[in-house]
PAKOLMAR-265287 format. One record per residue: residue in one letter; x, y, z of N, C-alpha, C, CB in turn. Coordinates in steps of 0.2 Angstrom, whole numbers, plus 5000, padded with zeros to 4 digits. Glycine has a CB too. Example, Ala and Ser with C-alpha at 12.3 -4.5 7.8 and 13.67 -1.06 7.14 Angstrom:
% PAKOLMAR-265287
A506649725039506249785039506649845039505749785045S506449895035506849955036506450005039507049975029
//
This chain:
% PAKOLMAR-265287
M553652335021553152385019552852415025552552345015S552752475025552452505031551752525029552852575032F551352535034550652555032550552625029550152555039S550152635025549952705022549752745028549552705016N549752815027549452855032548652845033549452935030A548352825028547652815028547552745032547252805021Q547952695031547852635035548052645042548352585032R548552685043548752695050548152735054549352745051E547852775051547252805054546752755056546952865050V546552715052546052665053546252615058545852625046I546852595058547152545063547152575070547852525061A547352645070547452675076546752685079547752745076A546252695075545552705078545252635080545052735072K545352585077545152515079545452495085545352465073A546152515086546452495092546252535098547252515091L546052605097545752645102545052615105545752715100E544652595100544052565101544152495106543652545095R544752465105544852405109545252425115545252355105G545352485117545652505123546452505122545452465128I546752505116547452505115547652565112547652445111H548152605116548452665113549152635110548552715119L549152645103549752615100550352655101549552615092T550952625103551552645103551952625098551852625110D552652645097553052615092553152545092553752655093E553152515098553152445099552552405096553252425106H551952435097551352405094551452405087550752445097W551652465084551652475077552152425074551852545075R552652415077553152365075552852295074553752365079L552552275080552152205079551652205074551952185086L551252255074550752255069551052255061550352325069E551552285060551852285053552152215052552352345053L552552195057552852125056552252075055553152105063S551752075058551152025057550852035050550652035062Y550752095048550452115042550852095036550252195042N551552115037551952095031552052015031552652125033Y552051985036552151915036551551885033552151885044Y550951905034550351885031550351895023549751915034R550551955021550651975014551151925011550852045013Q551651905014552251865011552051795011552851875015H551751765016551651695017550851675016551851675024E550451725016549751715015549451665020549551675008T549751675026549551645032549651685038549851565033L549351675044549451715049550051705053548851715054C550451745056550951745060550751715066551351805060T551151655068550951625075551351665080551151555075L551051665086551451695092552151675092551051675099R552351615091553051595092553451625086553051515091T553151635080553551665075553551745076553151655068L553051775079553051845081553651855086552351865083I553651815091554151815096554851815093554151765101K554951765088555551755085555751825080555551695080L555251845076555351905072555551965076554751905067S555151975081555152035085555752045090554552055088G555951985092556451985098556151995104557052025096L555552005105555152025111554951965115554552065110E554951965121554751905125554051905125554951915133K553751845126553051825126552651875131552951755127K552951875137552651915142552551995139553051915148K553052015136552952085133552452095128553652105130I552352045123551852045118551152045121551951985113Y551051995126550451995130550252065133550451935135K550852095136550652165139550452215134551352185142L550752205128550552255122549852245120551052255117F549752175119549052155116548752105121549152125109P548452125126548152075131547652025128547852115137G547651965132547151915130547451875125546551945128N547351885119547551845113547851895108546951805109P548551895108548951945104548751935097549651945105I548751875094548651865087547951885085548851795085G547451875089546751895088546751965088546351855093E547051995093546952075093547352105087547352095100I547852075085548252105080547852095073548952075079S547452035073547052025067546452075067546751955067K546152085073545552125073545752205071545252125080I546352225074546552295073546752305065547152305077T547152255062547452265056546952245050548052225055G546352205052545952185047546152115044545852235042L546652085047546852015044546351965046547551995047P546351905043545851855045545951835053545851795041M545451815056545551795063545851725063544851795066P546251705068546551645069545951595070547051635074K546051525067545551475068545351465075545851415065E545851475080545651455087545251515090546251445091C545151565086544651625089543951615088544951685087
//
C-alpha cells in the first residue's frame, strides 16, 4: 500500500518541520515501516527495516538521523517506540 496524496502532503510537511527533505529512499523506508505496522500491528524494528529495505544501518541513520524508528514514527503518525 502506498500513501494517498493527502497523506503524502501531511508526511512531507511533518518531515520538513523536522529538517528532513524526503527523497525516494525516505519514502521507501516510510512506506515499508507503515505497511509493516498495518500488517503486524507492531512497529518495525531497525533490524527488520534493514532486512526489508536492503539498506545498511549507516544509510538509514543518514536518512533519519538520531533515532530512525522514532523519526519515522513521528513523521508517519505511528506510535512511538517504547524506548523513546
